[in-house]
C-alpha positions in Angstrom: 56.3 3.6 51.0 56.8 7.1 52.5 56.2 8.7 49.1 53.0 6.8 48.7 51.7 7.9 52.1 52.6 11.5 51.3 50.7 11.2 47.9 47.7 9.6 49.6 47.6 12.4 52.2 47.9 15.1 49.6 45.1 13.6 47.6 42.9 13.4 50.7 43.6 17.0 51.4 42.7 18.0 47.8 39.4 16.2 48.2 38.7 17.9 51.5 39.5 21.3 50.0 37.5 20.8 46.8 34.4 19.2 48.3 32.8 22.4 49.5 33.4 24.0 46.1 31.6 21.1 44.3 28.8 21.0 46.9 28.0 24.7 46.5 27.4 24.3 42.8 24.2 22.4 42.2 22.9 22.7 38.7 24.0 24.2 35.4 21.7 24.7 32.4 23.8 25.6 29.3 24.7 29.3 29.2 21.4 30.5 30.6 21.2 29.1 34.2 23.1 28.0 37.3 22.1 27.1 40.9 24.2 27.5 44.0 23.7 26.8 47.7 22.7 29.9 49.6 24.6 31.3 52.5 22.8 29.2 55.1 22.9 26.0 52.9 19.1 25.7 53.5 18.2 27.6 50.4 19.3 27.6 46.8 20.1 30.7 44.7 19.5 30.3 41.0 20.5 32.9 38.4 18.8 32.7 35.0 19.5 34.8 31.9 17.3 34.4 28.9 15.4 36.4 26.2 11.6 37.0 26.0 10.2 37.4 22.5 6.9 39.3 22.5 5.4 39.3 19.0 2.2 41.2 18.3 2.5 41.2 14.5 2.3 38.6 11.7 0.2 35.5 11.1 1.1 33.8 14.4 1.5 36.4 17.2 2.6 35.3 20.6 0.6 38.0 22.3 -2.9 39.2 21.5 -5.2 42.0 22.7 -8.1 40.6 24.8 -9.5 43.9 26.1 -9.3 47.6 25.4 -10.9 50.8 26.7 -14.1 52.0 25.2 -12.6 55.4 24.4 -9.4 54.5 22.7 -8.6 58.1 21.8 -8.4 59.1 25.5 -5.6 56.7 26.1 -3.9 56.7 22.7 -0.4 57.3 24.0 -0.3 55.0 27.0 -2.9 52.5 25.9 -4.3 52.6 29.4 -6.8 49.8 29.9 -5.5 47.6 27.1 -5.0 43.9 28.2 -2.8 41.4 26.3 -2.7 37.6 26.7 0.7 36.2 26.0 2.4 32.8 25.3 5.9 34.1 24.5 9.0 32.0 23.7 12.0 32.3 25.9 15.4 31.6 24.3 19.0 31.3 25.3 20.1 34.3 23.2 18.4 37.3 21.6 18.3 35.4 18.2 14.7 34.2 17.8 16.1 31.0 16.2 18.4 30.2 19.2 17.5 27.3 21.5 14.1 27.7 23.2 14.4 27.2 27.0 10.8 27.9 27.9 7.7 30.0 27.6 6.3 33.1 29.4 2.5 32.7 29.7 0.0 35.1 31.2 -1.2 38.5 30.8 0.0 42.1 30.9 -2.0 45.3 30.8 -1.4 49.0 30.5 -2.0 50.2 34.0 -0.6 53.7 33.9 -2.3 56.9 32.6 0.7 59.2 32.6 3.4 56.8 31.3 3.8 53.6 29.4 3.6 51.1 32.2 2.4 47.5 32.3 1.1 45.4 35.1 2.5 41.9 34.4 1.2 38.6 35.7 3.3 36.0 34.0 4.4 32.4 34.6 7.9 31.7 33.2 7.9 27.9 32.5 11.0 26.1 31.5 11.2 23.2 29.0 15.0 22.6 28.8 17.8 21.2 30.9 17.6 20.7 34.7 14.9 23.3 35.1 12.5 21.4 32.7 8.9 21.5 34.2 9.8 24.2 36.7 8.5 27.7 36.7 8.5 31.0 38.5 5.7 33.7 38.7 6.3 37.4 38.3 3.7 40.0 39.2 4.5 43.6 39.2 4.9 46.9 37.3 7.0 47.0 34.1 7.9 50.6 33.3 8.5 49.6 29.7 10.1 52.8 28.6 12.8 52.7 31.2 16.0 51.1 29.9 16.2 48.7 32.9 13.3 47.5 35.0 13.1 45.5 38.1 10.1 43.3 38.9 9.3 40.9 41.8 9.2 37.2 41.6 6.4 35.9 43.9 6.5 32.1 43.7 7.4 29.1 41.7 6.9 25.4 41.0 9.1 22.3 40.6 12.7 23.1 41.5 11.6 26.7 42.1 8.9 25.9 44.6 8.4 28.7 47.1 10.7 31.0 45.0 11.1 34.6 45.8 13.5 37.1 44.1 13.6 39.6 41.3 13.8 39.9 37.6 15.8 42.6 35.8 14.5 43.3 32.3 16.3 45.3 29.6 14.8 45.9 26.1 17.2 44.4 23.5 15.1 45.3 20.5 11.7 47.1 19.9 9.7 47.9 16.8 7.5 50.9 17.5 5.4 50.2 14.4 4.4 46.7 15.3 5.0 46.6 19.1 7.2 43.5 18.7 10.0 43.3 21.3 12.9 41.2 22.5 13.7 41.7 26.1 16.7 40.3 28.0 15.9 38.9 31.5 18.4 38.4 34.3 16.5 36.6 37.2 17.7 35.8 40.7 15.6 33.3 42.6 15.9 32.1 46.2 14.2 28.8 46.8 
């Protein structure tokens, strides 16, 4: 009887110790996302890692030019004034054939005259796992030639309603002939 009481007490202690650990972990989406309770337990912190495939070439591009400057020669290097509309796939890995987790939809335009810099206004909408039908919005400068860029997250919907945070983008692959690119994103959201 005493052994059983000790065993029951030990099991209860394990539950008490393990409960905070399980409560702090809220959601997991494959290898590309996880949500945790924030420090004050009133907010959730979500980390996402995925790849953005921006294809300008071929029969079915995911981004198309919708505006360009009248004098294209003046902005030949930076493409200043060019605006692109995008509906880019988001995947779990850099392989375009890997599992699609969502789409980045919106526009980006060349907003810098002295460097290659884009103003991005995009909605990153997810179609997979627990974040299905949730999105976040990113609006900010993307200094595309920098190896690593940071951009602000300014809102969200679904599980990411009222999100704020930042996205770190790193070019994984770029074809200077076509403009096609694969960009890795590491996003931290507070919501």
